[in-house]
C-alpha positions in Angstrom: 183.3 -35.7 42.8 183.7 -32.3 44.5 183.3 -31.6 48.2 179.7 -31.1 49.1 178.5 -28.6 51.6 177.3 -31.4 53.9 180.8 -33.0 53.8 182.4 -29.7 54.4 180.3 -28.8 57.4 180.6 -32.4 58.8 184.3 -32.1 58.6 184.3 -28.7 60.4 182.0 -30.2 63.0 184.5 -33.0 63.6 187.4 -30.6 63.8 185.6 -28.2 66.2 184.6 -31.2 68.3 188.2 -32.0 68.8 188.8 -28.6 70.4 186.6 -29.8 73.3 189.2 -32.3 74.2 191.9 -29.6 74.0 192.3 -27.4 77.0 190.5 -24.1 76.6 192.1 -21.4 78.8 189.5 -18.7 78.8 190.6 -15.1 79.1 194.1 -14.4 80.2 194.1 -12.4 83.4 197.8 -11.7 84.0 201.0 -11.1 82.1 204.7 -11.2 82.8 206.5 -8.1 84.2 207.6 -5.5 81.6 210.7 -3.9 83.2 213.1 -4.6 80.4 210.6 -4.9 77.5 211.4 -3.0 74.3 209.3 -0.8 72.1 209.2 2.1 69.7 208.7 5.8 70.1 207.0 7.5 67.2 207.7 11.3 67.2 204.8 12.4 65.0 206.4 15.9 64.6 209.3 14.4 62.7 207.3 12.2 60.3 207.3 13.4 56.7 204.9 10.8 55.2 207.5 9.2 52.9 206.0 5.7 53.4 209.5 4.1 53.5 208.4 2.4 56.7 205.6 0.7 54.8 208.0 -0.4 52.1 210.4 -1.9 54.7 207.6 -3.7 56.5 206.5 -5.3 53.3 210.0 -6.4 52.5 211.0 -7.9 55.9 207.6 -9.7 56.2 207.5 -10.9 52.6 204.1 -9.3 51.9 202.7 -9.0 48.4 203.3 -5.8 46.6 200.5 -3.2 46.7 198.7 -2.0 43.6 200.4 1.4 43.9 204.1 1.7 44.6 205.2 3.1 47.9 206.6 6.2 46.2 203.0 7.1 45.1 201.9 9.4 47.9 198.4 9.8 46.5 197.3 7.1 48.9 197.7 9.6 51.7 194.6 11.4 50.4 192.6 8.6 52.1 192.8 7.5 55.7 193.6 3.8 55.7 193.8 1.0 58.2 195.9 -2.1 58.3 194.6 -5.4 56.8 195.8 -8.9 56.1 198.5 -7.9 53.6 199.4 -4.6 55.2 200.9 -4.5 58.7 201.4 -0.8 58.9 200.1 2.4 57.2 201.0 6.1 57.3 198.0 8.4 57.3 197.8 12.2 56.7 195.6 14.5 58.7 195.1 18.2 58.1 195.2 20.0 61.5 195.2 23.8 61.9 196.3 24.3 58.3 199.2 21.8 58.4 199.7 18.2 57.3 200.4 15.8 60.1 201.6 12.2 59.3 200.9 9.3 61.7 202.1 5.7 61.4 199.6 3.1 62.5 200.3 -0.5 63.4 199.9 -2.9 66.4 200.7 -1.0 69.6 201.9 -4.2 71.4 200.0 -3.5 74.6 201.6 -4.4 77.9 198.5 -6.4 78.7 197.0 -6.9 75.2 193.3 -7.2 74.7 193.9 -9.7 71.8 195.8 -12.1 74.2 193.3 -11.5 76.9 190.4 -12.5 74.6 192.0 -15.5 73.1 190.9 -18.7 74.9 193.4 -20.9 73.1 196.4 -18.6 73.7 197.1 -18.0 70.0 198.3 -14.6 71.0 201.1 -14.2 73.5 202.9 -11.2 75.0 206.6 -11.8 75.0 208.6 -10.5 78.0 210.8 -8.7 75.5 207.8 -6.7 74.2 206.3 -8.0 71.0 202.8 -9.5 71.0 203.1 -12.6 68.7 200.6 -14.8 67.1 200.7 -18.6 66.8 198.8 -19.7 63.8 198.8 -23.4 64.8 196.7 -22.6 67.9 194.2 -20.3 66.3 190.6 -21.5 65.9 189.5 -18.6 63.8 187.0 -17.2 66.3 188.3 -13.6 65.7 187.6 -12.5 69.3 190.9 -10.7 69.1 189.6 -8.4 66.3 186.6 -7.5 68.4 188.6 -7.0 71.6 191.4 -4.8 70.2 190.6 -1.1 71.1 192.9 0.0 68.2 191.2 -1.9 65.5 194.4 -3.6 64.4 194.2 -7.5 63.9 193.1 -8.4 60.4 191.8 -11.7 59.0 192.6 -13.5 55.7 189.1 -13.6 54.4 190.5 -14.3 50.9 192.0 -17.5 52.2 189.1 -19.9 52.9 191.0 -23.0 53.8 193.8 -21.8 56.0 193.1 -18.2 57.0 195.0 -16.6 59.8 195.0 -13.4 61.8 197.7 -10.9 60.8 199.3 -7.9 62.4 202.6 -6.2 63.1 205.0 -8.5 65.0 207.4 -5.7 66.0 209.8 -7.7 63.8 210.4 -10.2 66.6 212.5 -12.4 64.4 214.8 -9.5 63.6 215.0 -8.6 67.3 216.1 -12.1 68.1 218.9 -11.6 65.6 220.0 -8.3 67.2 218.5 -6.2 64.4 216.2 -3.2 64.5 212.6 -3.4 63.3 212.4 -2.8 59.6 210.5 0.4 59.9 212.8 1.9 62.5 215.9 0.9 60.5 214.8 2.7 57.4 213.2 5.9 58.8 215.2 8.8 57.2 214.1 11.4 59.8 214.4 9.4 63.0 210.7 9.7 63.6 210.9 6.2 65.0 213.2 5.4 67.9 213.8 1.8 69.2 214.8 1.0 72.8 213.6 -0.3 76.2 210.2 1.1 77.0 211.4 3.1 80.0 214.2 4.6 78.0 211.7 5.7 75.3 209.5 7.3 78.0 212.6 9.2 79.3 213.4 10.4 75.7 209.8 11.5 75.1 209.6 13.3 78.5 212.9 15.1 77.7 211.7 16.3 74.3 208.4 17.5 75.7 210.2 19.4 78.6 212.8 21.0 76.3 210.3 22.0 73.6 206.9 22.7 75.2 206.1 24.9 72.2 206.4 21.9 69.8 204.8 19.1 71.8 201.6 18.6 73.8 202.3 17.3 77.3 201.1 13.8 76.7 203.0 10.5 75.9 200.4 8.4 74.2 200.7 4.7 75.3 202.4 5.4 78.6 199.2 4.7 80.4 196.4 4.0 77.8 194.8 0.6 78.3 197.4 -0.2 81.0 200.3 0.9 78.7 201.7 0.0 75.3 205.1 -0.8 73.9 204.5 1.6 71.0 204.6 5.2 72.3 203.7 8.5 70.6 204.4 12.2 71.1 202.7 14.8 69.0 202.4 18.5 68.4 198.6 18.3 68.1 195.9 16.6 70.0 195.8 12.8 69.4 192.0 12.9 68.9 192.6 15.2 65.9 194.8 12.6 64.2 192.6 9.5 64.5 193.7 8.2 67.9 191.4 7.3 70.7 191.6 9.3 73.9 188.7 7.6 75.6 190.4 4.4 76.5 191.3 5.2 80.1 194.2 3.5 82.0 192.5 0.1 82.9 194.2 -2.8 81.1 192.2 -5.1 78.8 192.2 -8.2 81.1 190.2 -6.3 83.7 187.6 -5.5 81.1 187.4 -8.8 79.2 188.4 -11.6 81.5 185.0 -11.9 83.2 182.7 -12.0 80.1 185.0 -14.4 78.3 185.4 -16.9 81.1 182.5 -18.9 79.6 184.1 -19.2 76.2 185.2 -22.9 76.7 181.4 -23.7 76.9 180.9 -22.0 73.5 183.7 -24.1 72.0 181.9 -27.2 73.0 178.7 -26.0 71.3 180.3 -25.2 68.0 179.2 -28.5 66.3 175.6 -27.8 67.4 175.9 -24.3 66.1 177.2 -25.5 62.7 174.4 -28.1 62.5 171.9 -25.3 63.1 173.6 -23.1 60.5 173.4 -26.0 58.0 169.7 -26.6 58.6 169.0 -22.9 58.3 171.0 -22.8 55.1 169.1 -25.8 53.6 165.8 -24.2 54.6 166.7 -21.0 52.9 167.7 -23.0 49.8 164.3 -24.8 49.7 162.4 -21.5 50.2 164.5 -19.9 47.4 163.8 -22.8 45.1 160.0 -22.6 45.8 160.0 -18.9 45.3 161.9 -19.3 42.0 159.5 -22.0 40.7 156.5 -19.8 41.6 158.1 -16.9 39.9 158.6 -18.9 36.7 155.0 -20.1 36.8 153.8 -16.6 37.2 156.0 -15.4 34.4 154.6 -18.2 32.1 151.0 -17.2 33.0 151.7 -13.6 32.2 153.3 -14.5 28.9 150.4 -16.8 28.0 147.8 -14.1 28.8 149.8 -11.6 26.8 150.1 -13.9 23.8 146.3 -14.7 23.9 145.5 -11.0 24.1 147.8 -10.3 21.2 146.4 -13.1 19.1 142.8 -11.9 19.8 143.8 -8.4 18.8 145.4 -9.6 15.6 142.4 -11.8 14.8 140.0 -9.0 15.5 142.0 -6.6 13.3 142.2 -9.2 10.6 138.4 -9.8 10.6 137.7 -6.1 10.5 140.1 -5.6 7.6 138.5 -8.6 5.8 135.0 -7.2 6.3 136.0 -3.8 5.1 137.7 -5.4 2.0 134.5 -7.3 1.2 132.3 -4.2 1.7 134.6 -2.3 -0.6 134.5 -5.0 -3.2 130.7 -5.2 -3.1 130.4 -1.4 -3.5 132.8 -1.5 -6.4 130.8 -4.4 -8.0 127.5 -2.6 -7.5 128.9 0.6 -8.8 130.3 -1.2 -11.9 127.0 -3.0 -12.5 125.1 0.3 -12.2 127.4 2.0 -14.6 127.1 -0.8 -17.1 123.3 -0.8 -16.8 123.1 2.9 -17.4 125.4 2.5 -20.4 123.3 -0.2 -22.0 120.1 1.7 -21.2 121.4 4.7 -23.1 122.3 2.5 -26.1 118.8 1.0 -26.2 117.1 4.4 -26.1 119.3 5.7 -28.8 118.5 2.7 -31.0 114.7 3.3 -30.6 115.0 6.9 -31.6 
């Protein structure tokens, strides 16, 4: 026998109840120092939109192949975002008559909103730079998706039994092996530069100072949301290429720690919430069944009325046709008798004469 909805919800209720006994941390308020953390500088003026970084990301993370190959640049006609099977995308923007290509992925904030919002510490900011995710700790609340100002974390909605949150890892496994992130390693135009964050800021500042005609005077990520490990320099305004410039410099914990401090209470109420959801679901099913039954009865009544009307019409038409046939037959008989009578009358009169 298959798993019933009642059994399924009961099982989830039991699992979520177990979280009450596990320590719930609430919002993270502080992170380790970042003096020697690493990151990537994306020089947007050098990006040619080849999508080789996307291909490399899929390869090193063992992601499923996309419907269209990475050599098909028609996908650049639509602005895309990352999702559960795509950790990075390159988008094209038309600005002042020129095509501008921008790579998008997790920015690995110095004080990440996802980690700040996560009350079970499924997200962690490594002192080396990457923001990593521990699937075993995740309870699937998806607060990280709501908290991220860059709209990056994605959820495996297609995987109902063991879904996880996915995003760029800054190739932390490769970094531990002394290798470059896959996207940086393959970039043919050196639009991506890997190094310590401070070194990348120095490189960015030097390029801006030496070529003021080529770059705007802004290193995106140096201060946004308290700073990010992924930095950008550009020849056009960041707001023109789909990047937010309204974030300010206050880090995520200062904005999320207070409101999320009550999250552990919510965890304890999950079984109650699920029970309520189940009751509502069953009530909707009962209402739907009642409405369906009423609709069937109504349809049957309408069909019965239509059949009775049709039968009456056929019967009336048949009776009229029968009456007309009788009248026609009577007229023909009368006319025949009259004709015969006249014929016989004529024969008698001729005989007399």
